[in-house]
C-alpha positions as CSV (number, residue, x, y, z in Angstrom):
1,X,-62.9,51.3,-21.3
2,X,-60.3,53.3,-19.8
3,X,-57.4,51.8,-17.8
4,X,-58.7,53.4,-14.5
5,X,-62.2,51.9,-15.1
6,X,-60.9,48.3,-15.4
7,X,-59.6,48.5,-11.8
8,X,-62.5,50.6,-10.3
9,X,-65.2,48.4,-11.6
10,X,-63.8,44.9,-11.9
11,X,-60.9,44.3,-9.5
12,X,-61.6,43.3,-6.0
13,X,-59.8,45.0,-3.3
14,X,-58.1,44.7,-0.9
15,X,-55.6,41.9,-1.6
16,X,-55.9,38.8,0.7
17,X,-52.8,38.0,2.7
18,X,-53.0,34.1,2.1
19,X,-52.0,34.1,-1.7
20,X,-49.2,35.9,-3.5
21,X,-50.4,39.2,-4.9
22,X,-49.2,38.4,-8.5
23,X,-51.5,35.3,-8.4
24,X,-54.5,37.4,-7.3
25,X,-53.7,40.0,-10.1
26,X,-53.5,37.2,-12.6
27,X,-56.6,35.4,-11.5
28,X,-58.7,38.7,-11.6
29,X,-57.5,39.6,-15.0
30,X,-58.3,36.1,-16.2
31,X,-61.8,36.3,-14.8
32,X,-62.3,39.8,-16.5
33,X,-61.1,38.4,-19.9
34,X,-63.1,35.2,-19.7
35,X,-66.3,37.0,-18.8
36,X,-66.0,39.5,-21.8
37,X,-65.7,42.5,-19.4
38,X,-62.8,43.9,-21.5
39,X,-62.8,43.7,-25.2
40,X,-60.4,41.6,-27.2
41,X,-57.4,43.6,-28.7
42,X,-57.7,46.2,-26.0
43,X,-54.5,47.4,-24.6
44,X,-53.7,46.7,-21.0
45,X,-51.9,49.1,-18.6
46,X,-48.1,49.1,-18.7
47,X,-46.2,47.1,-16.0
48,X,-45.2,50.4,-14.4
49,X,-48.8,52.0,-14.4
50,X,-50.5,48.7,-13.1
51,X,-48.0,48.5,-10.3
52,X,-48.7,52.2,-9.3
53,X,-52.4,51.8,-9.6
54,X,-52.4,48.6,-7.5
55,X,-49.6,49.8,-5.1
56,X,-47.5,46.8,-5.7
57,X,-44.0,46.2,-7.0
58,X,-43.2,46.1,-10.9
59,X,-42.0,42.5,-10.4
60,X,-45.5,41.6,-9.1
61,X,-47.2,43.0,-12.1
62,X,-44.6,41.5,-14.4
63,X,-45.2,38.0,-12.9
64,X,-48.9,38.4,-13.3
65,X,-48.6,39.4,-17.0
66,X,-46.1,36.4,-17.7
67,X,-48.7,34.0,-16.4
68,X,-51.4,35.5,-18.6
69,X,-49.0,35.6,-21.6
70,X,-48.1,31.8,-21.0
71,X,-51.8,30.7,-21.0
72,X,-52.6,32.7,-24.1
73,X,-55.0,35.3,-22.5
74,X,-52.9,38.3,-23.6
75,X,-50.1,39.0,-26.1
76,X,-47.0,41.4,-26.0
77,X,-46.3,43.6,-29.0
78,X,-42.9,45.1,-29.3
79,X,-42.8,48.8,-28.4
80,X,-46.7,48.9,-28.1
81,X,-47.5,47.0,-25.0
82,X,-49.7,44.2,-23.8
83,X,-53.1,43.4,-25.4
84,X,-56.1,41.2,-24.8
85,X,-56.1,38.1,-27.1
86,X,-59.2,37.2,-29.2
87,X,-60.3,34.0,-27.4
88,X,-62.1,31.1,-29.0
89,X,-65.6,30.5,-27.5
90,X,-64.2,27.3,-25.5
91,X,-62.1,29.7,-23.4
92,X,-65.1,31.8,-22.3
93,X,-66.8,31.5,-18.9
94,X,-69.8,29.2,-19.0
95,X,-71.8,32.1,-17.9
96,X,-71.1,34.0,-21.2
97,X,-73.2,33.5,-24.4
98,X,-72.6,30.4,-26.2
99,X,-72.2,29.9,-29.9
100,X,-75.4,30.1,-31.9
101,X,-76.1,26.9,-34.0
102,X,-75.2,27.4,-37.7
103,X,-76.5,25.5,-40.6
104,X,-73.4,23.5,-42.1
105,X,-72.2,25.1,-45.4
106,X,-70.6,23.1,-48.1
107,X,-66.8,22.3,-47.2
108,X,-63.8,23.0,-49.4
109,X,-61.7,20.7,-47.1
110,X,-62.8,17.8,-44.8
111,X,-63.2,18.4,-41.1
112,X,-60.7,15.9,-39.7
113,X,-61.1,14.6,-36.2
114,X,-57.7,13.2,-36.4
115,X,-56.2,12.1,-33.0
116,X,-52.6,12.6,-33.8
117,X,-52.7,16.3,-34.6
118,X,-51.8,19.3,-32.4
119,X,-53.0,22.8,-32.3
120,X,-51.2,24.8,-35.1
121,X,-52.6,28.1,-34.1
122,X,-50.8,28.2,-30.8
123,X,-47.5,26.6,-31.8
124,X,-44.7,28.8,-30.7
125,X,-43.4,29.3,-34.1
126,X,-41.5,32.6,-33.6
127,X,-39.7,31.2,-30.5
128,X,-38.8,28.0,-32.1
129,X,-37.5,29.6,-35.3
130,X,-35.3,32.0,-33.3
131,X,-33.7,29.2,-31.3
132,X,-33.4,27.0,-34.3
133,X,-31.6,29.7,-36.3
134,X,-29.3,30.2,-33.3
135,X,-28.5,26.6,-33.0
136,X,-27.5,26.4,-36.6
137,X,-24.6,28.9,-35.9
138,X,-23.1,26.4,-33.5
139,X,-20.3,24.2,-34.6
140,X,-21.7,21.1,-33.0
141,X,-24.8,21.3,-35.2
142,X,-22.7,20.1,-38.1
143,X,-21.8,16.7,-36.6
144,X,-23.5,13.3,-36.3
145,X,-24.1,13.7,-32.5
146,X,-24.0,11.2,-29.7
147,X,-25.3,7.6,-30.2
148,X,-28.0,7.6,-27.7
149,X,-28.9,11.3,-27.5
150,X,-27.1,14.5,-26.7
151,X,-26.1,14.7,-23.0
152,X,-27.5,18.3,-22.7
153,X,-30.9,17.2,-24.1
154,X,-31.1,14.1,-21.7
155,X,-30.3,16.5,-18.7
156,X,-33.2,18.8,-19.6
157,X,-35.6,15.5,-19.9
158,X,-34.3,14.4,-16.6
159,X,-35.1,17.7,-14.9
160,X,-38.6,17.8,-16.5
161,X,-39.4,14.3,-15.4
162,X,-38.4,14.9,-11.9
163,X,-40.6,18.0,-11.8
164,X,-43.6,16.8,-13.8
165,X,-43.6,13.0,-13.3
166,X,-41.7,12.4,-10.1
167,X,-39.0,10.4,-11.7
168,X,-35.6,10.4,-9.9
169,X,-33.1,9.3,-12.6
170,X,-29.7,9.8,-14.1
171,X,-29.6,11.5,-17.5
172,X,-27.5,8.6,-18.8
173,X,-30.6,6.3,-18.2
174,X,-32.2,8.0,-21.0
175,X,-32.1,6.8,-24.5
176,X,-33.3,9.2,-27.2
177,X,-35.0,8.1,-30.4
178,X,-37.1,9.2,-33.4
179,X,-40.4,7.8,-32.1
180,X,-42.0,5.3,-29.7
181,X,-42.2,2.5,-32.2
182,X,-38.5,2.7,-33.1
183,X,-37.5,2.6,-29.4
184,X,-39.9,-0.2,-28.8
185,X,-38.3,-2.2,-31.9
186,X,-34.9,-2.0,-30.3
187,X,-36.1,-2.7,-26.8
188,X,-38.2,-5.7,-27.7
189,X,-35.1,-7.1,-29.7
190,X,-33.3,-6.9,-26.4
191,X,-36.1,-8.3,-24.3
192,X,-37.0,-11.4,-26.5
193,X,-34.0,-13.2,-25.2
194,X,-35.3,-12.9,-21.7
195,X,-39.1,-13.0,-22.1
196,X,-41.2,-15.2,-24.7
197,X,-44.5,-13.5,-24.1
198,X,-45.9,-10.0,-23.3
199,X,-49.3,-8.8,-21.8
200,X,-51.1,-6.1,-23.7
201,X,-54.1,-4.0,-23.0
202,X,-57.3,-5.0,-24.9
203,X,-58.0,-2.7,-26.6
204,X,-54.7,-1.0,-26.8
205,X,-52.2,0.8,-29.0
206,X,-51.8,-1.3,-32.2
207,X,-48.5,0.4,-32.9
208,X,-46.8,-1.4,-30.1
209,X,-48.7,-4.6,-30.8
210,X,-47.1,-4.8,-34.4
211,X,-43.7,-4.3,-33.0
212,X,-44.1,-7.2,-30.6
213,X,-45.6,-9.3,-33.2
214,X,-42.6,-8.6,-35.6
215,X,-40.3,-9.9,-32.7
216,X,-42.3,-13.1,-32.5
217,X,-43.6,-12.5,-29.0
218,X,-46.6,-14.6,-27.7
219,X,-49.5,-12.2,-27.0
220,X,-51.6,-12.1,-23.9
221,X,-54.6,-9.8,-23.5
222,X,-55.9,-8.2,-20.4
223,X,-59.4,-6.5,-20.5
224,X,-59.8,-2.9,-20.5
225,X,-63.1,-1.0,-20.4
226,X,-64.5,2.3,-19.8
227,X,-64.2,1.5,-15.9
228,X,-60.4,0.8,-16.3
229,X,-58.0,-2.1,-16.4
230,X,-59.3,-5.4,-15.1
231,X,-56.7,-5.9,-12.3
232,X,-58.4,-9.0,-11.3
233,X,-57.2,-10.8,-14.4
234,X,-53.5,-10.2,-13.6
235,X,-52.9,-13.4,-11.4
236,X,-54.2,-15.7,-14.3
237,X,-51.6,-14.3,-16.8
238,X,-48.4,-16.0,-17.5
239,X,-46.4,-13.2,-18.9
240,X,-43.9,-11.2,-16.8
241,X,-43.6,-8.4,-19.4
242,X,-46.5,-5.9,-19.5
243,X,-47.0,-3.0,-22.0
244,X,-49.3,-0.4,-20.3
245,X,-50.6,3.0,-20.8
246,X,-51.5,3.8,-17.0
247,X,-51.8,7.6,-17.0
248,X,-54.2,7.8,-20.1
249,X,-55.2,4.4,-21.4
250,X,-55.5,4.2,-25.2
251,X,-58.1,4.3,-26.3
252,X,-60.6,4.4,-23.3
253,X,-58.7,7.2,-21.7
254,X,-59.0,5.9,-18.2
255,X,-56.1,6.3,-15.6
256,X,-54.9,3.9,-13.0
257,X,-55.3,4.9,-9.4
258,X,-52.5,5.1,-7.1
259,X,-53.7,1.9,-5.4
260,X,-53.8,0.1,-8.8
261,X,-50.2,1.3,-9.6
262,X,-48.9,0.0,-6.5
263,X,-50.6,-3.4,-7.2
264,X,-48.8,-3.4,-10.5
265,X,-45.5,-2.7,-9.0
266,X,-46.0,-5.6,-6.5
267,X,-47.2,-7.9,-9.4
268,X,-44.0,-7.2,-11.5
269,X,-41.8,-7.7,-8.6
270,X,-43.3,-11.1,-7.9
271,X,-42.8,-12.0,-11.5
272,X,-39.3,-10.5,-11.7
273,X,-40.4,-9.0,-15.0
274,X,-40.7,-5.5,-16.4
275,X,-43.6,-3.0,-17.0
276,X,-43.3,-0.8,-20.3
277,X,-44.9,2.3,-19.2
278,X,-46.0,4.5,-22.3
279,X,-46.7,8.0,-21.0
280,X,-47.6,9.4,-24.6
281,X,-49.5,12.4,-23.5
282,X,-49.1,12.8,-19.7
283,X,-48.9,16.4,-19.8
284,X,-52.7,16.9,-20.5
285,X,-54.9,16.2,-17.6
286,X,-57.9,18.4,-16.9
287,X,-59.5,19.0,-13.5
288,X,-57.5,16.0,-11.8
289,X,-54.2,16.0,-10.1
290,X,-51.6,14.0,-12.1
291,X,-50.8,10.6,-10.6
292,X,-47.2,9.7,-10.1
293,X,-45.7,7.7,-12.9
294,X,-45.1,4.1,-12.4
295,X,-41.4,4.5,-13.0
296,X,-41.5,7.1,-10.0
297,X,-42.7,4.3,-7.7
298,X,-40.0,1.7,-8.8
299,X,-37.4,2.6,-11.4
300,X,-35.8,-0.9,-11.1
301,X,-38.8,-2.7,-12.9
302,X,-40.4,-0.1,-15.1
303,X,-39.3,1.1,-18.5
304,X,-40.6,4.5,-19.1
305,X,-41.4,5.9,-22.5
306,X,-42.2,9.5,-23.4
307,X,-42.6,11.5,-26.6
308,X,-42.7,15.1,-27.8
309,X,-45.3,14.2,-30.7
310,X,-48.4,15.0,-28.8
311,X,-47.2,17.5,-26.3
312,X,-45.3,19.6,-29.0
313,X,-45.0,18.6,-32.6
314,X,-45.5,15.3,-34.5
315,X,-43.1,16.2,-37.2
316,X,-40.2,16.8,-34.7
317,X,-39.7,13.2,-34.2
318,X,-38.3,13.0,-30.7
319,X,-39.0,10.4,-28.3
320,X,-37.1,9.0,-25.3
321,X,-36.9,5.9,-23.0
322,X,-35.8,5.7,-19.4
323,X,-34.2,2.2,-18.8
324,X,-33.3,0.5,-15.4
325,X,-29.6,0.3,-15.2
326,X,-29.1,-3.5,-15.9
327,X,-31.0,-3.2,-19.2
328,X,-29.1,0.0,-20.1
329,X,-25.9,-1.8,-20.0
330,X,-27.1,-4.4,-22.3
331,X,-28.8,-1.8,-24.6
332,X,-25.7,0.2,-25.1
333,X,-23.6,-3.0,-25.9
334,X,-26.2,-4.1,-28.5
335,X,-26.8,-0.9,-30.2
336,X,-23.7,1.2,-29.5
337,X,-22.4,0.6,-33.1
338,X,-25.7,2.0,-34.6
339,X,-26.1,5.5,-36.0
340,X,-28.5,7.7,-34.2
341,X,-31.8,8.3,-35.9
342,X,-33.2,11.3,-34.0
343,X,-32.5,14.8,-35.3
344,X,-29.5,16.4,-33.6
345,X,-30.7,19.8,-34.7
346,X,-34.2,19.3,-33.1
347,X,-32.5,17.8,-29.9
348,X,-30.3,20.9,-29.5
349,X,-33.0,23.2,-30.2
350,X,-35.5,21.6,-27.8
351,X,-32.7,21.7,-25.1
352,X,-32.5,25.4,-25.5
353,X,-36.4,25.6,-25.5
354,X,-36.6,23.7,-22.1
355,X,-33.6,25.4,-20.6
356,X,-35.1,28.9,-21.3
357,X,-38.5,28.1,-19.7
358,X,-40.4,28.1,-23.0
359,X,-41.3,24.5,-22.6
360,X,-43.0,24.9,-19.5
361,X,-44.9,28.1,-20.5
362,X,-46.0,26.1,-23.8
363,X,-47.5,23.1,-21.7
364,X,-49.3,25.3,-19.4
365,X,-50.7,27.4,-22.2
366,X,-51.7,24.3,-24.3
367,X,-53.2,22.6,-21.2
368,X,-55.6,25.5,-21.0
369,X,-56.3,25.6,-24.7
370,X,-57.0,21.8,-24.9
371,X,-59.0,21.8,-21.8
372,X,-61.4,24.3,-23.4
373,X,-61.5,22.5,-26.5
374,X,-62.3,19.3,-24.7
375,X,-65.2,21.0,-22.7
376,X,-66.5,22.6,-25.9
377,X,-66.6,19.2,-27.7
378,X,-68.3,17.3,-24.9
379,X,-71.0,20.0,-24.5
380,X,-71.8,20.1,-28.3
381,X,-71.9,16.3,-28.3
382,X,-74.5,16.4,-25.3
383,X,-76.5,19.1,-27.3
384,X,-76.5,17.5,-30.5
385,X,-76.6,13.7,-29.6
386,X,-78.5,13.7,-26.2
387,X,-79.7,10.1,-26.4
388,X,-77.5,8.6,-29.2
389,X,-74.1,8.5,-27.6
390,X,-71.8,8.0,-24.6
391,X,-68.7,10.1,-24.3
392,X,-65.7,8.2,-22.8
393,X,-62.4,9.5,-21.6
394,X,-63.1,13.4,-20.9
395,X,-60.4,14.0,-18.0
396,X,-57.3,13.9,-20.2
397,X,-55.7,13.8,-23.7
398,X,-56.4,15.2,-27.1
399,X,-59.3,12.9,-28.1
400,X,-62.5,11.4,-26.9
401,X,-64.1,8.1,-27.5
402,X,-67.8,7.9,-28.3
403,X,-70.0,4.9,-28.1
404,X,-72.8,5.3,-30.7
405,X,-76.2,4.0,-30.0
406,X,-77.1,3.1,-33.7
407,X,-78.0,0.2,-35.9
408,X,-75.2,1.2,-38.1
409,X,-71.8,-0.4,-38.1
410,X,-68.5,1.1,-37.4
411,X,-67.6,0.9,-41.0
412,X,-70.9,2.4,-42.1
413,X,-70.7,5.3,-39.7
414,X,-67.2,6.2,-41.0
415,X,-68.3,6.0,-44.6
416,X,-71.5,8.1,-43.9
417,X,-69.3,10.7,-42.4
418,X,-67.0,10.9,-45.3
419,X,-69.8,11.5,-47.6
420,X,-70.3,14.7,-45.7
421,X,-66.5,15.5,-45.7
422,X,-65.9,14.6,-42.0
423,X,-63.4,12.1,-41.0
424,X,-63.7,10.1,-37.8
425,X,-61.7,7.2,-36.7
426,X,-62.4,3.5,-35.8
427,X,-61.4,1.5,-32.7
428,X,-62.1,-2.2,-33.9
429,X,-58.3,-2.5,-35.1
430,X,-57.3,-1.8,-31.4
431,X,-59.1,-5.0,-30.0
432,X,-57.0,-8.3,-29.8
433,X,-60.2,-10.1,-28.9
434,X,-63.8,-9.7,-27.7
435,X,-64.7,-6.8,-30.0
436,X,-67.6,-4.7,-28.8
437,X,-70.9,-5.0,-30.3
438,X,-71.7,-1.4,-30.5
439,X,-69.5,1.0,-32.5
440,X,-66.9,3.1,-30.8
441,X,-65.3,5.9,-32.7
442,X,-62.4,8.2,-31.8
443,X,-62.7,12.1,-32.1
444,X,-59.6,14.2,-31.9
445,X,-59.9,17.9,-31.4
446,X,-56.5,19.4,-31.0
447,X,-56.0,21.2,-34.4
448,X,-59.8,22.2,-34.7
449,X,-61.3,25.4,-34.0
450,X,-64.6,25.8,-32.1
451,X,-66.4,26.4,-35.3
452,X,-64.9,23.5,-37.1
453,X,-66.0,21.2,-34.0
454,X,-69.4,22.6,-34.2
455,X,-69.7,22.2,-38.0
456,X,-68.2,18.7,-37.9
457,X,-70.7,17.4,-35.4
458,X,-73.6,19.1,-37.1
459,X,-72.5,17.1,-40.4
460,X,-72.1,14.0,-38.3
461,X,-75.7,14.3,-36.9
462,X,-76.9,14.8,-40.6
463,X,-75.0,12.0,-42.0
464,X,-75.9,9.5,-39.1
465,X,-79.6,10.5,-39.4
466,X,-79.9,11.5,-35.9
């Protein structure tokens, strides 16, 4: 296909006046690529050539290409130009041909539906390595770093939280740590002098529960189902401290509505307590506008937790906590003499990554990738298990929960899957009480290709006799 034919046969003219031209160019290219109207690895027109053909400025075409680059539709090769990427089938427009079912072949390695993984293929290795190498040349890379995180890093986090989650905070309110559990361990040590009990979601994140158990907190449970948090139970609870995952409940995947968020804020004010908001993967919502963080509604009674493990890389070991100012004073006095445990090199590199705009590009690109994988996984589940399952939590995150209609137990399903070299994950350990009668399993998809997803589900169907 020649460059000229791309425009003559696939672009829609004239431009409308209600939308920026670069957005219209981007969207039309996206439709052309998703519909397979242009072949993968085909070279696109240069910025100058495209601008002349469309009678727009070079800056307009550059902005369009930058959006396509950020979302993984095209790539730039030095001194060669721009080329269409080979897209996974979950990128392709639903009107395009779907994958043909294939008979599973013997596997050399297990297909692992692990929920803590990220997409390795789309990781910005080159950019990260370049920035990391540059940081190593700086003198401040050879020190211990600041006690609660680097000021420059906390400044970038504060800017990001304002734009992405609506939090208006000071950078000094942020405490950087190596992971969420480590931050919760310090926080719970501080809070146990004020509170004797804590309210936890049931089911919920067992890693948090283990921390609070270690600190000898009394446990209260509030029910969560695939319909969401049982708000009607709140008045009967004695605790004034509540650990909650409001934007993507773990493991059901539900989100609190804005009305429920205000209800929680009102409750915690009446109790003079604190909400501990764990926003562990708030970057990845699909098809729904992100609700404001609880901490954006009231920063005086909400402790906000975030991490780079799900959004970027688990091995980077960077997490952070936003503390209300009274707690911040106590926290600094209690832990100011401790050595910092988050990597200084990773903090400085991530600072540059965010400052350069690469972080925003990465999130946009991965949101597109993960949305496609989520859609593909759900469609394949519907095809292969039409009557034997219910998929729960498909609007956000990097995993789904499936309720399996089967006489087998959770343990039996997992063991049968392992015999076919497929790993799926339990939910029974996430319940404090009232375990469900039917097995519920977790399937992560972040680091699996479409073919791995399809093969893995085919093997599950075989192993579960469905």
